[in-house]
C-alpha positions as CSV (number, residue, x, y, z in Angstrom):
1,M,-20.5,-31.9,-16.3
2,R,-22.1,-35.4,-15.5
3,I,-21.8,-34.3,-12.1
4,F,-24.3,-30.9,-12.9
5,F,-26.9,-33.0,-14.4
6,T,-27.3,-35.8,-11.6
7,L,-27.2,-32.9,-8.7
8,A,-29.9,-31.5,-11.1
9,G,-31.9,-34.6,-11.7
10,I,-32.1,-34.9,-7.5
11,L,-32.5,-31.3,-6.9
12,V,-35.5,-31.8,-9.4
13,T,-37.2,-34.4,-7.6
14,V,-37.0,-33.0,-4.3
15,I,-39.1,-29.8,-5.1
16,F,-41.8,-31.8,-7.2
17,M,-41.7,-34.7,-4.6
18,G,-44.9,-32.6,-2.9
19,S,-47.2,-33.3,-5.5
20,V,-46.7,-37.0,-5.7
21,M,-47.0,-37.4,-1.9
22,A,-50.8,-38.6,-1.0
23,V,-51.5,-36.1,1.8
24,P,-47.8,-33.6,3.1
25,P,-47.9,-32.6,6.4
26,G,-50.5,-29.7,7.5
27,K,-52.5,-30.8,4.2
28,T,-55.8,-32.5,4.2
29,V,-57.0,-34.3,1.0
30,E,-61.0,-34.2,0.4
31,W,-63.2,-37.1,-2.1
32,E,-66.6,-35.8,-3.5
33,N,-69.3,-38.8,-2.6
34,P,-72.8,-38.9,-2.9
35,A,-73.3,-39.3,0.9
36,G,-71.3,-36.0,1.1
37,T,-67.5,-35.2,0.9
38,V,-64.5,-37.1,2.5
39,I,-62.0,-35.1,4.1
40,F,-59.3,-36.9,5.2
41,D,-56.5,-35.2,7.2
42,G,-53.1,-37.2,8.0
43,K,-52.7,-35.1,11.4
44,I,-55.7,-37.1,13.1
45,H,-53.9,-40.3,12.6
46,S,-50.5,-39.2,13.0
47,D,-52.0,-38.2,16.7
48,K,-52.6,-41.6,17.1
49,G,-49.6,-42.7,16.5
50,L,-49.6,-44.0,13.1
51,K,-46.6,-43.6,10.5
52,C,-47.4,-42.9,6.8
53,N,-45.9,-46.0,6.7
54,D,-48.0,-48.1,8.3
55,C,-51.1,-47.2,5.7
56,H,-48.8,-46.9,2.7
57,T,-47.6,-48.8,0.6
58,K,-49.5,-51.4,2.6
59,I,-53.3,-50.5,2.2
60,F,-52.4,-47.6,-0.4
61,A,-50.0,-45.9,-2.7
62,M,-47.9,-43.2,-2.5
63,K,-49.7,-41.5,-5.4
64,K,-52.6,-39.3,-4.8
65,G,-55.8,-40.5,-6.7
66,T,-54.6,-43.9,-7.3
67,A,-57.3,-45.6,-4.9
68,Q,-61.2,-45.9,-6.4
69,M,-62.3,-46.7,-2.8
70,N,-66.3,-47.6,-1.9
71,M,-67.8,-48.9,1.2
72,K,-68.6,-52.4,-0.4
73,E,-64.8,-52.7,-0.3
74,Q,-64.5,-50.8,2.6
75,N,-66.5,-52.5,4.5
76,A,-64.9,-56.1,3.6
77,G,-61.9,-54.8,4.8
78,A,-60.0,-53.2,2.1
79,F,-58.8,-49.4,2.2
80,C,-59.7,-47.6,5.3
81,G,-62.0,-50.8,6.4
82,A,-58.3,-52.7,7.0
83,C,-58.2,-50.8,10.4
84,H,-61.8,-49.7,10.4
85,D,-63.1,-53.0,11.2
86,G,-64.5,-52.2,15.0
87,T,-61.8,-53.4,16.3
88,G,-59.0,-51.4,15.1
89,A,-61.1,-47.7,15.1
90,F,-64.7,-47.5,14.5
91,A,-66.3,-49.6,11.5
92,T,-66.7,-48.2,8.2
93,S,-69.9,-50.4,8.2
94,S,-71.9,-48.5,11.2
95,A,-74.1,-46.3,10.2
96,E,-73.5,-44.1,13.0
97,S,-70.0,-43.8,12.1
98,C,-71.1,-42.3,8.3
99,V,-70.9,-39.1,10.0
100,R,-67.2,-39.4,10.8
101,C,-66.3,-39.0,7.6
102,H,-68.8,-38.1,5.7
103,T,-70.2,-34.3,6.1
104,K,-72.6,-32.6,3.8
C-alpha cells in the first residue's frame, strides 16, 4: 500500500510540474507593462545556445510570477539586465532596444 501512495504522489507531481515551470517548451510568458506588453519566448534564447538553467535558478526562480521586475533594476544588472548589458546581449538601458521587448 505504501508503494501505491508513493507512485501516486510521483505521478501527481509529474502531471502538475508544467504549471510550476516558468516557460514550458513551445510556450511564452507575457507581462503587461505601461511601456507595452513584454512577451518572453524561451525558444529565442535556446536558439542562441542557452539552457533553462543558465538563468533559472541563478537569475530567476523557476516559478512563474515570482520576479517583480522593473527597468531600474534591470538597467543595474538584475533580471534580464544580467545578460542584456550591451556586452552579452543588447542593453536594456538602450532606448533603441525598448521595442525589442516591449510591444504596443
